[in-house]
C-alpha positions, 0 to 999 in steps of 0.5 A: 379820694382827692382832697382840695383844701379851700381858703386857709385850710391845710391837709395833713397826715399824722407822723408818729414819734419814735416808739423805741430808743436807738438801743431797742427799749420800747417807750410807752410815752414818747417825749417827742410830740406827734407831728404831721406832714403837710399834703395840700394847702389852700390858696390863701396859705403862704406860711407852710409848704407841701412836705413841711413837718409841723406841730399843730393843735390837734383839737382843731383838726377834722379827720377825713378818712386817714387825713386831717384838715386844719386851719393854718392858724392851728399850726404851732411851728414848722420843724427845721432840718 
């Protein structure tokens, strides 16, 4: 399915945080919040680019198959490199 977002919408996929430490200890709850990778952006979006890793308000997300569609205003910040 090819999803093309309209106006100020962004299509993202969830990127899970690490579930184990570098020494192999399994964590029940990670300290790192869930992140998302930007897959597509609408024509009115200029705050993020395709491929950016972001933190967002998941309450604003609508799930379509394995992807999520969010308004750009739900993005909290972009992770730097």
